[in-house]
Backbone as CSV, one residue per row, in Angstrom:
resi,resn,N_x,N_y,N_z,CA_x,CA_y,CA_z,C_x,C_y,C_z
1,MET,38.029,15.172,50.359,39.207,14.508,50.902,39.983,13.847,49.776
2,PHE,41.265,14.140,49.683,42.125,13.550,48.669,42.878,12.372,49.266
3,LYS,42.904,11.264,48.527,43.694,10.104,48.920,45.006,10.137,48.149
4,ARG,46.091,10.253,48.842,47.381,10.306,48.175,47.791,8.917,47.709
5,GLN,48.196,8.817,46.462,48.581,7.547,45.887,50.061,7.269,46.065
6,SER,50.831,8.276,46.354,52.276,8.115,46.462,52.639,7.361,47.735
7,PRO,53.590,6.396,47.661,54.040,5.723,48.883,54.840,6.657,49.786
8,ASN,55.364,7.716,49.216,56.109,8.721,49.978,55.557,10.100,49.648
9,PRO,54.397,10.449,50.205,53.744,11.706,49.824,54.526,12.921,50.294
10,PRO,54.339,14.057,49.614,54.996,15.297,50.054,54.569,15.673,51.461
11,GLU,55.497,16.217,52.208,55.181,16.686,53.556,54.791,18.161,53.543
12,ASN,55.491,18.954,52.719,55.232,20.393,52.642,55.201,20.819,51.183
13,ILE,54.040,21.247,50.718,53.865,21.612,49.318,53.904,23.131,49.168
14,GLY,54.686,23.590,48.200,54.726,25.011,47.867,54.259,25.223,46.444
15,VAL,53.477,26.276,46.233,53.052,26.662,44.888,53.845,27.904,44.498
16,VAL,54.753,27.743,43.539,55.620,28.838,43.106,54.931,29.588,41.978
17,ILE,54.610,30.861,42.216,53.891,31.690,41.252,54.812,32.811,40.792
18,THR,55.170,32.817,39.513,56.000,33.904,38.998,55.138,35.114,38.651
19,THR,55.701,36.302,38.856,54.958,37.511,38.510,55.925,38.647,38.194
20,TYR,55.410,39.616,37.425,56.165,40.840,37.167,55.185,41.957,36.814
21,ASN,55.000,42.892,37.743,54.196,44.097,37.529,52.855,43.812,36.852
22,SER,52.125,42.846,37.387,50.791,42.525,36.873,49.853,42.226,38.038
23,PRO,49.657,43.223,38.930,48.887,42.966,40.146,47.413,42.650,39.899
24,VAL,46.824,43.187,38.840,45.405,42.899,38.570,45.215,41.421,38.274
25,TRP,46.086,40.877,37.436,46.008,39.448,37.129,46.392,38.609,38.341
26,LEU,47.438,39.024,39.067,47.892,38.272,40.234,46.801,38.159,41.285
27,GLU,46.019,39.209,41.455,44.944,39.153,42.446,43.924,38.086,42.076
28,LYS,43.558,37.990,40.808,42.621,36.948,40.382,43.192,35.565,40.682
29,VAL,44.488,35.409,40.474,45.153,34.130,40.723,45.133,33.792,42.213
30,LEU,45.447,34.764,43.064,45.443,34.518,44.505,44.050,34.171,45.008
31,ILE,43.033,34.786,44.448,41.659,34.424,44.806,41.402,32.965,44.454
32,GLY,41.942,32.540,43.304,41.805,31.138,42.910,42.441,30.193,43.915
33,TYR,43.580,30.584,44.480,44.221,29.713,45.473,43.488,29.750,46.808
34,GLU,42.779,30.807,47.082,41.940,30.824,48.283,40.787,29.832,48.183
35,GLN,40.437,29.409,46.979,39.311,28.501,46.768,39.721,27.032,46.724
36,GLN,40.980,26.739,46.956,41.427,25.360,46.823,40.766,24.424,47.842
37,THR,40.362,23.254,47.366,39.754,22.261,48.253,40.805,21.605,49.147
38,TYR,42.034,21.563,48.680,43.155,21.046,49.461,43.884,22.254,50.045
39,ARG,44.028,22.299,51.371,44.465,23.521,52.032,45.906,23.498,52.534
40,ASP,46.529,22.344,52.569,47.832,22.215,53.221,48.963,22.558,52.243
41,PHE,49.104,23.841,51.952,50.168,24.291,51.049,50.500,25.742,51.369
42,ARG,51.631,26.205,50.867,51.984,27.601,50.984,52.220,28.171,49.592
43,VAL,51.986,29.444,49.443,52.201,30.156,48.185,53.555,30.844,48.246
44,ILE,54.353,30.654,47.207,55.664,31.295,47.103,55.638,32.173,45.852
45,ILE,55.576,33.471,46.020,55.518,34.378,44.876,56.937,34.745,44.469
46,ALA,57.316,34.270,43.272,58.647,34.544,42.722,58.536,35.789,41.854
47,ASP,58.941,36.910,42.403,58.678,38.235,41.831,59.934,38.776,41.142
48,ASP,59.842,38.912,39.825,60.993,39.317,39.000,61.190,40.832,38.976
49,GLY,60.997,41.476,40.151,61.314,42.894,40.266,60.136,43.840,40.188
50,SER,58.940,43.370,40.565,57.759,44.243,40.509,57.876,45.406,41.480
51,GLY,57.049,46.423,41.235,57.052,47.623,42.065,56.142,47.538,43.268
52,SER,55.865,48.706,43.837,55.161,48.784,45.116,53.716,48.296,45.040
53,GLU,53.071,48.448,43.884,51.671,48.029,43.773,51.534,46.524,43.995
54,THR,52.463,45.762,43.438,52.442,44.315,43.639,52.751,43.967,45.086
55,ALA,53.714,44.669,45.684,54.063,44.412,47.084,52.877,44.684,48.001
56,GLU,52.142,45.754,47.728,50.964,46.081,48.538,49.880,45.026,48.390
57,LEU,49.699,44.530,47.172,48.709,43.483,46.944,49.073,42.218,47.726
58,ILE,50.330,41.849,47.687,50.763,40.646,48.395,50.561,40.805,49.892
59,ARG,50.887,41.979,50.432,50.661,42.221,51.860,49.174,42.110,52.199
60,LYS,48.325,42.596,51.316,46.878,42.513,51.525,46.451,41.065,51.694
61,TYR,46.942,40.190,50.829,46.531,38.788,50.890,47.243,38.035,51.999
62,GLN,48.412,38.488,52.402,49.040,37.927,53.600,48.211,38.270,54.830
63,ASP,47.745,39.514,54.908,46.965,39.965,56.058,45.593,39.302,56.122
64,ARG,45.022,38.953,54.980,43.719,38.262,54.965,43.801,36.933,55.703
65,GLY,44.964,36.305,55.653,45.187,35.089,56.423,44.625,33.812,55.838
66,ARG,44.078,33.868,54.630,43.529,32.648,54.031,44.610,31.829,53.336
67,LEU,45.723,32.471,53.037,46.859,31.810,52.410,48.120,32.123,53.201
68,THR,49.034,31.172,53.235,50.374,31.426,53.763,51.241,31.793,52.569
69,ILE,51.744,33.027,52.556,52.426,33.557,51.373,53.838,34.011,51.710
70,ASP,54.799,33.517,50.922,56.167,34.016,50.960,56.394,34.867,49.709
71,HIS,56.979,36.049,49.888,57.255,36.932,48.755,58.758,36.940,48.514
72,VAL,59.187,36.279,47.433,60.603,36.206,47.067,60.819,37.196,45.926
73,TRP,61.670,38.200,46.144,61.811,39.331,45.213,63.274,39.597,44.914
74,HIS,63.545,40.086,43.730,64.845,40.690,43.461,64.643,41.943,42.609
75,GLU,65.687,42.729,42.497,65.611,44.006,41.775,65.333,43.773,40.301
76,ASP,64.593,44.706,39.717,64.265,44.634,38.287,65.501,44.978,37.456
77,GLN,66.047,43.963,36.799,67.171,44.160,35.883,66.869,43.486,34.550
78,GLY,65.616,43.606,34.122,65.194,42.947,32.899,64.643,41.563,33.188
79,PHE,64.385,40.796,32.144,63.782,39.472,32.277,64.772,38.523,32.946
80,ARG,64.488,38.174,34.208,65.354,37.264,34.961,64.497,36.223,35.677
81,LYS,63.591,35.626,34.931,62.668,34.659,35.518,63.399,33.461,36.114
82,CYS,64.389,32.933,35.395,65.111,31.763,35.908,65.827,32.080,37.211
83,GLN,66.360,33.281,37.311,67.076,33.667,38.528,66.143,33.718,39.731
84,ILE,64.964,34.313,39.554,64.057,34.421,40.698,63.467,33.062,41.052
85,LEU,63.279,32.199,40.061,62.803,30.846,40.356,63.858,30.081,41.144
86,ASN,65.101,30.215,40.769,66.175,29.545,41.511,66.280,30.069,42.946
87,LYS,66.070,31.351,43.115,66.079,31.912,44.469,64.948,31.318,45.299
88,ALA,63.777,31.162,44.680,62.631,30.570,45.379,62.924,29.123,45.774
89,ILE,63.528,28.366,44.868,63.880,26.970,45.161,64.904,26.913,46.288
90,ARG,65.894,27.772,46.208,66.988,27.773,47.186,66.496,28.119,48.593
91,GLU,65.510,28.998,48.695,65.110,29.516,49.999,63.954,28.762,50.646
92,THR,63.280,27.883,49.900,62.096,27.237,50.463,62.445,26.034,51.336
93,ASP,61.562,25.748,52.293,61.651,24.534,53.094,60.692,23.462,52.580
94,CYS,59.916,23.780,51.546,58.949,22.822,51.012,59.675,21.699,50.281
95,ASP,59.186,20.475,50.445,59.839,19.343,49.790,59.239,19.025,48.423
96,TYR,58.123,19.665,48.089,57.482,19.441,46.791,56.975,20.780,46.281
97,LEU,57.240,21.068,45.000,56.904,22.382,44.458,56.058,22.260,43.191
98,ILE,54.986,23.028,43.156,54.131,23.181,41.976,54.469,24.533,41.360
99,PHE,54.725,24.555,40.058,55.112,25.793,39.388,53.996,26.268,38.470
100,THR,53.718,27.581,38.573,52.698,28.192,37.742,53.033,29.672,37.587
101,ASP,52.156,30.410,36.931,52.408,31.830,36.666,51.334,32.708,37.302
102,GLY,51.679,33.986,37.463,50.779,34.948,38.086,49.664,35.424,37.183
103,ASP,49.467,34.744,36.043,48.333,35.034,35.179,47.533,33.767,34.910
104,CYS,47.668,32.770,35.797,47.003,31.476,35.613,46.115,31.166,36.820
105,ILE,44.808,31.218,36.628,43.858,30.942,37.708,43.673,29.435,37.826
106,PRO,43.923,28.846,39.002,43.820,27.394,39.159,42.379,26.961,39.412
107,GLU,42.019,25.791,38.908,40.719,25.247,39.265,40.775,24.768,40.722
108,PRO,39.634,24.594,41.379,39.625,24.323,42.826,40.406,23.086,43.273
109,ASN,40.515,22.060,42.417,41.226,20.845,42.805,42.688,20.836,42.357
110,PHE,43.189,21.984,41.924,44.523,22.078,41.328,45.611,21.550,42.262
111,VAL,45.728,22.122,43.442,46.787,21.713,44.368,46.557,20.282,44.834
112,GLY,45.310,19.934,45.128,45.004,18.595,45.600,45.355,17.521,44.597
113,THR,45.151,17.818,43.317,45.476,16.838,42.281,46.985,16.607,42.220
114,HIS,47.760,17.675,42.277,49.217,17.516,42.283,49.674,16.750,43.524
115,ALA,49.085,17.040,44.668,49.455,16.339,45.902,49.117,14.852,45.803
116,GLN,47.968,14.554,45.252,47.505,13.175,45.154,48.360,12.348,44.207
117,LEU,48.804,12.945,43.108,49.499,12.203,42.060,51.015,12.256,42.169
118,ALA,51.546,12.989,43.142,52.999,13.084,43.299,53.606,11.711,43.563
119,ARG,54.661,11.392,42.813,55.359,10.117,42.965,56.863,10.352,42.860
120,PRO,57.652,9.622,43.641,59.109,9.749,43.532,59.583,9.425,42.112
121,GLY,60.544,10.228,41.624,61.111,9.967,40.317,60.283,10.465,39.152
122,TYR,59.267,11.254,39.436,58.386,11.765,38.378,58.211,13.272,38.508
123,PHE,57.909,13.917,37.374,57.297,15.244,37.430,55.959,15.172,36.711
124,LEU,55.035,16.029,37.139,53.686,16.058,36.590,53.559,17.193,35.583
125,SER,52.917,16.906,34.457,52.763,17.871,33.361,51.286,18.187,33.173
126,GLY,50.846,19.321,33.722,49.446,19.700,33.680,49.089,20.564,32.487
127,GLY,47.815,20.925,32.403,47.315,21.669,31.252,46.883,23.085,31.586
128,TYR,46.593,23.838,30.546,46.088,25.189,30.707,45.239,25.533,29.489
129,ILE,44.419,26.549,29.649,43.578,27.049,28.561,43.814,28.547,28.459
130,LYS,44.200,29.010,27.277,44.424,30.438,27.063,43.092,31.144,26.813
131,LEU,42.826,32.162,27.612,41.622,32.962,27.445,41.906,34.167,26.568
132,THR,40.873,34.682,25.939,41.017,35.920,25.181,41.117,37.088,26.150
133,MET,41.586,38.219,25.676,41.678,39.393,26.535,40.311,39.847,27.046
134,PRO,39.264,39.931,26.204,37.963,40.346,26.730,37.452,39.436,27.847
135,VAL,37.608,38.140,27.700,37.153,37.218,28.740,38.025,37.368,29.983
136,SER,39.325,37.521,29.788,40.239,37.707,30.918,39.833,38.924,31.750
137,GLU,39.493,40.003,31.075,39.182,41.259,31.766,37.845,41.227,32.492
138,LEU,36.893,40.449,32.006,35.565,40.495,32.630,35.455,39.582,33.854
139,ILE,36.426,38.718,34.074,36.376,37.808,35.225,36.496,38.597,36.523
140,THR,35.551,38.381,37.416,35.533,39.065,38.706,35.852,38.090,39.836
141,GLU,36.055,38.651,41.021,36.279,37.817,42.200,35.125,36.853,42.415
142,GLN,33.901,37.333,42.217,32.739,36.479,42.443,32.677,35.338,41.433
143,HIS,33.033,35.621,40.190,33.060,34.553,39.188,34.018,33.443,39.611
144,ILE,35.164,33.838,40.178,36.158,32.843,40.612,35.640,32.073,41.805
145,ARG,35.063,32.787,42.771,34.558,32.126,43.973,33.407,31.181,43.653
146,ASP,32.567,31.553,42.709,31.421,30.712,42.336,31.818,29.556,41.419
147,GLY,33.019,29.619,40.855,33.474,28.572,39.952,32.940,28.680,38.547
148,ASP,32.286,29.797,38.225,31.711,29.973,36.890,32.745,29.817,35.786
149,ILE,33.947,30.306,36.033,34.957,30.383,34.986,35.444,29.014,34.517
150,PHE,35.124,27.966,35.278,35.543,26.622,34.877,34.417,25.846,34.203
151,SER,33.386,26.586,33.796,32.283,26.003,33.025,32.488,26.332,31.549
152,ILE,32.483,25.307,30.710,32.642,25.520,29.272,31.531,26.424,28.753
153,ASP,30.299,26.154,29.166,29.157,26.945,28.699,29.306,28.402,29.092
154,TRP,29.775,28.649,30.324,29.930,30.032,30.789,30.992,30.746,29.966
155,LEU,32.123,30.101,29.746,33.196,30.730,28.977,32.746,31.071,27.563
156,VAL,32.067,30.142,26.918,31.588,30.379,25.545,30.574,31.515,25.535
157,ALA,29.717,31.545,26.539,28.704,32.605,26.618,29.344,33.983,26.783
158,GLN,30.544,34.032,27.377,31.236,35.314,27.560,32.055,35.712,26.331
159,GLY,32.115,34.822,25.327,32.829,35.151,24.102,34.084,34.333,23.844
160,GLN,34.426,33.392,24.755,35.582,32.528,24.500,35.266,31.615,23.303
161,PRO,36.122,31.595,22.280,35.838,30.768,21.106,35.708,29.293,21.460
162,LYS,34.762,28.626,20.809,34.630,27.181,20.999,35.859,26.494,20.415
163,SER,36.409,25.562,21.161,37.609,24.867,20.726,37.686,23.530,21.453
164,HIS,38.358,22.566,20.829,38.555,21.271,21.486,39.374,21.428,22.760
165,LYS,40.126,22.536,22.867,40.949,22.745,24.061,40.094,22.927,25.318
166,LEU,38.861,23.359,25.135,37.968,23.531,26.282,37.581,22.198,26.909
167,THR,37.807,21.088,26.202,37.486,19.783,26.772,38.398,19.451,27.952
168,LYS,39.459,20.232,28.147,40.289,20.034,29.336,39.500,20.313,30.613
169,LEU,38.359,20.958,30.480,37.524,21.253,31.642,36.519,20.142,31.929
170,THR,36.623,19.013,31.242,35.695,17.919,31.477,35.746,17.456,32.933
171,ARG,34.605,17.100,33.486,34.537,16.597,34.860,34.581,15.071,34.905
172,SER,34.552,14.415,33.764,34.529,12.963,33.696,35.920,12.391,33.917
173,ALA,36.100,11.601,34.980,37.395,10.983,35.256,37.794,10.031,34.129
174,PHE,36.819,9.322,33.575,37.110,8.409,32.468,37.623,9.179,31.261
175,ARG,36.959,10.282,30.937,37.379,11.071,29.782,38.748,11.714,30.028
176,GLN,38.992,12.169,31.250,40.302,12.743,31.573,41.407,11.720,31.331
177,LYS,41.203,10.508,31.834,42.204,9.456,31.673,42.399,9.104,30.213
178,LEU,41.296,9.011,29.477,41.372,8.678,28.056,42.150,9.741,27.291
179,MET,41.805,11.009,27.529,42.448,12.093,26.788,43.921,12.223,27.161
180,ASN,44.263,11.983,28.436,45.676,12.000,28.834,46.466,10.914,28.104
181,THR,45.793,9.819,27.809,46.454,8.687,27.154,46.647,8.913,25.663
182,ILE,45.633,9.489,25.007,45.678,9.584,23.537,46.213,10.912,23.017
183,THR,46.373,11.903,23.897,46.858,13.197,23.408,48.242,13.058,22.782
184,PRO,48.476,13.710,21.630,49.811,13.653,21.013,50.831,14.552,21.712
185,ALA,50.373,15.407,22.602,51.282,16.327,23.297,52.173,15.553,24.267
186,ALA,53.451,15.894,24.281,54.385,15.258,25.211,54.114,15.725,26.631
187,ALA,54.424,14.881,27.588,54.297,15.252,28.999,55.543,16.038,29.406
188,SER,55.682,17.214,28.822,56.861,18.054,29.045,56.651,18.943,30.269
189,TRP,57.760,19.552,30.713,57.628,20.508,31.816,56.979,21.771,31.283
190,ASN,55.857,22.136,31.878,55.084,23.295,31.468,55.054,24.268,32.636
191,GLY,55.642,25.439,32.447,55.785,26.380,33.543,54.499,26.891,34.129
192,MET,53.391,26.718,33.431,52.104,27.163,33.960,51.468,26.120,34.881
193,ASN,51.945,24.859,34.781,51.247,23.798,35.507,52.114,22.537,35.529
194,SER,53.142,22.520,36.349,53.981,21.339,36.506,54.487,21.286,37.946
195,SER,54.880,20.082,38.359,55.349,19.937,39.740,56.335,18.792,39.862
196,THR,57.194,18.875,40.876,58.113,17.792,41.216,58.723,18.069,42.586
197,TRP,59.679,17.224,42.940,60.308,17.277,44.257,61.448,18.298,44.280
198,THR,61.527,19.047,45.337,62.557,20.074,45.468,63.957,19.470,45.372
199,LYS,64.164,18.308,45.985,65.496,17.688,45.972,65.937,17.354,44.551
200,ASP,64.989,17.018,43.681,65.347,16.686,42.303,65.633,17.933,41.486
201,LEU,64.953,19.030,41.794,65.277,20.305,41.154,66.693,20.744,41.546
202,ILE,67.038,20.534,42.803,68.377,20.877,43.269,69.412,19.956,42.623
203,ALA,69.046,18.701,42.397,69.971,17.726,41.807,70.357,18.090,40.376
204,VAL,69.472,18.819,39.663,69.802,19.251,38.290,70.245,20.713,38.265
205,ASN,70.386,21.291,39.476,70.836,22.679,39.672,69.803,23.704,39.212
206,GLY,68.524,23.330,39.311,67.448,24.289,39.062,67.339,24.727,37.621
207,PHE,66.846,25.928,37.434,66.650,26.490,36.102,67.973,27.007,35.542
208,ASN,68.121,26.937,34.239,69.318,27.419,33.550,69.209,28.930,33.353
209,GLU,70.021,29.683,34.048,69.914,31.142,34.014,70.445,31.748,32.718
210,ASP,71.000,30.920,31.835,71.344,31.388,30.489,70.107,31.471,29.604
211,MET,69.021,30.830,30.037,67.775,30.824,29.267,66.955,32.066,29.583
212,GLN,66.360,32.637,28.546,65.404,33.720,28.737,64.044,33.258,28.214
213,TYR,63.183,34.185,27.861,61.831,33.784,27.459,61.876,32.920,26.204
214,GLY,61.154,31.789,26.269,61.050,30.925,25.108,61.711,29.580,25.318
215,GLY,61.019,28.663,26.001,61.539,27.316,26.173,62.293,27.057,27.456
216,LEU,62.343,28.026,28.347,63.108,27.830,29.577,62.517,26.726,30.443
217,ASP,61.203,26.580,30.405,60.553,25.530,31.185,60.811,24.158,30.565
218,ARG,60.670,24.071,29.245,60.912,22.798,28.556,62.345,22.320,28.808
219,GLU,63.291,23.259,28.817,64.696,22.900,29.018,64.900,22.245,30.375
220,LEU,64.226,22.763,31.406,64.310,22.135,32.719,63.780,20.710,32.661
221,GLY,62.631,20.526,32.020,62.058,19.194,31.916,62.958,18.225,31.174
222,GLU,63.628,18.721,30.136,64.536,17.868,29.356,65.732,17.424,30.206
223,ARG,66.196,18.320,31.074,67.297,17.925,31.963,66.819,16.956,33.043
224,LEU,65.595,17.120,33.506,65.037,16.157,34.463,64.928,14.773,33.835
225,TRP,64.513,14.724,32.563,64.496,13.435,31.853,65.901,12.836,31.796
226,ASN,66.882,13.674,31.452,68.262,13.191,31.374,68.763,12.700,32.732
227,TYR,68.261,13.300,33.776,68.631,12.899,35.143,68.030,11.541,35.509
228,GLY,67.017,11.127,34.787,66.373,9.845,35.051,64.919,9.955,35.460
229,HIS,64.422,11.180,35.537,63.013,11.395,35.854,62.122,10.907,34.719
230,LYS,60.934,10.460,35.079,59.874,10.221,34.121,58.844,11.324,34.310
231,SER,57.934,11.472,33.361,56.895,12.490,33.496,55.526,11.864,33.299
232,LYS,54.562,12.390,34.011,53.188,11.889,33.948,52.286,12.949,33.343
233,GLN,51.511,12.554,32.343,50.605,13.462,31.652,49.334,13.681,32.471
234,ILE,49.082,14.931,32.888,47.842,15.239,33.614,47.177,16.493,33.036
235,ARG,47.415,16.744,31.742,46.896,17.970,31.131,45.372,18.019,31.117
236,TYR,44.718,16.852,31.202,43.259,16.820,31.270,42.756,16.549,32.682
237,THR,43.669,16.291,33.613,43.272,15.997,34.985,43.058,17.266,35.790
238,THR,43.936,18.239,35.587,43.745,19.535,36.237,44.333,20.632,35.359
239,VAL,43.646,21.764,35.318,44.061,22.851,34.435,44.024,24.178,35.173
240,CYS,44.627,25.167,34.556,44.466,26.551,34.984,44.056,27.367,33.766
241,LEU,43.433,28.493,34.028,43.000,29.397,32.965,44.022,30.509,32.827
242,HIS,44.600,30.611,31.635,45.665,31.575,31.393,45.083,32.894,30.894
243,LEU,45.230,33.932,31.707,44.752,35.260,31.354,45.661,35.864,30.287
244,ASP,45.076,36.569,29.350,45.839,37.097,28.219,46.713,38.280,28.649
245,HIS,47.796,38.487,27.898,48.689,39.629,28.158,49.647,39.784,26.979
246,PRO,50.190,40.983,26.774,51.191,41.178,25.712,52.497,40.497,26.068
247,ARG,53.298,40.182,25.061,54.574,39.489,25.268,55.708,40.271,24.597
248,GLY,56.009,41.413,25.142,57.032,42.273,24.560,58.436,41.741,24.704
249,TYR,58.627,40.730,25.570,59.957,40.189,25.812,60.283,39.020,24.885
250,SER,59.383,38.704,23.949,59.631,37.609,23.012,60.353,38.152,21.774
251,LYS,61.605,37.696,21.568,62.413,38.194,20.462,63.040,37.022,19.720
252,PRO,63.106,37.093,18.387,63.642,35.974,17.587,65.046,35.552,17.986
253,GLU,65.912,36.531,18.286,67.288,36.175,18.616,67.391,35.428,19.947
254,ILE,66.460,35.732,20.876,66.449,35.028,22.153,65.947,33.602,21.962
255,TRP,64.904,33.456,21.152,64.403,32.119,20.847,65.510,31.273,20.215
256,ALA,66.280,31.856,19.309,67.358,31.118,18.629,68.412,30.660,19.643
257,LYS,68.788,31.546,20.555,69.767,31.198,21.588,69.246,30.065,22.464
258,ASN,67.981,30.160,22.856,67.398,29.146,23.724,67.301,27.785,23.020
259,ARG,66.950,27.824,21.735,66.886,26.561,20.982,68.262,25.897,20.910
260,ALA,69.300,26.699,20.782,70.661,26.152,20.735,71.031,25.497,22.063
261,ILE,70.639,26.112,23.170,70.912,25.538,24.490,70.194,24.206,24.638
262,ARG,68.925,24.169,24.241,68.147,22.927,24.354,68.713,21.836,23.455
263,LYS,69.168,22.228,22.283,69.763,21.250,21.361,70.996,20.604,21.986
264,ALA,71.804,21.420,22.666,73.014,20.903,23.321,72.657,19.981,24.484
265,VAL,71.619,20.327,25.225,71.166,19.473,26.339,70.762,18.095,25.821
266,LYS,70.025,18.079,24.721,69.599,16.806,24.146,70.783,16.025,23.596
267,LYS,71.679,16.703,22.897,72.818,16.040,22.271,73.730,15.390,23.309
268,HIS,74.019,16.107,24.375,74.976,15.622,25.374,74.289,14.908,26.546
269,ARG,72.950,14.873,26.509,72.164,14.248,27.584,72.600,14.776,28.961
270,SER,72.787,16.071,29.006,73.230,16.707,30.248,72.027,17.008,31.141
271,TYR,72.251,16.964,32.428,71.178,17.285,33.374,71.542,18.470,34.280
272,TRP,72.811,18.796,34.394,73.255,19.847,35.311,73.303,21.189,34.589
273,ALA,72.645,22.199,35.166,72.708,23.558,34.621,73.947,24.246,35.187
274,GLU,74.916,24.517,34.326,76.147,25.153,34.804,75.872,26.514,35.424
275,ASN,74.928,27.230,34.871,74.549,28.541,35.410,73.180,28.418,36.056
276,GLY,73.151,27.729,37.189,71.892,27.476,37.887,71.940,27.962,39.321
277,ILE,71.379,27.172,40.226,71.335,27.570,41.633,72.751,27.699,42.182
278,VAL,73.582,26.689,41.910,74.984,26.698,42.331,75.820,27.192,41.161
279,LYS,76.661,28.171,41.398,77.434,28.772,40.310,78.744,28.041,40.037
280,GLN,79.249,27.319,41.025,80.489,26.586,40.831,80.349,25.228,41.492
281,ARG,80.384,24.182,40.664,80.180,22.837,41.163,81.379,22.400,41.997
282,SER,81.103,21.806,43.157,82.182,21.362,44.040,82.737,20.013,43.598
């Protein structure tokens, strides 16, 4: 049982999962959401143009009935992650949204932790651990259901390199709080594990559709800060395991363009995305 600390807790929580033609990884992620200890949420799959295999997988998990799943899709016209995320925000009735990716398996308390810590005027900045490709591939449905994958010893035994980053899997509440306090990492918006109120996302006009791969999530968080939001560090409180994959859409010229957009946001302290959910401000 989770005790909500917020004086105005979310009424309807949605978990927005982005995906693109990666049904094998997406299935592992959906199994992870079937294991959540907190059950009062819906899954919103923001699909950037995947084909029939992904659609069939989603129907399979809709029919299983363990999750309430909305499939938000648009045609494949290249990398349009911000566009599909804005469509998901625009179409949902959920008042609070957790954002993650279709290659990130959540730990069992993932949704419950976001629900418990949600506060007006804040966004939550969670953590993740990148797995190697061999470890990513060997994870089975049973491993997820048994919770093996969230054991440091199990991961290392499967070949995951030992690293201080694995301490994000600590079960000690004291250590989680301590590490959240002393970590040098900023409590930035992290697309694999962040959450806030739908009304505040709409207030900043959602994601900037001029952004492509490389900093698009951070840019949203920077505009939320400019809007007056604060952020809470929970990178050690709840994590997801990031399955490995190639990144063919990462290009230097796109990174340069995105950095210029973020620089302008910081310089002008702007919060409204001109090319966001609403295309012409009234």
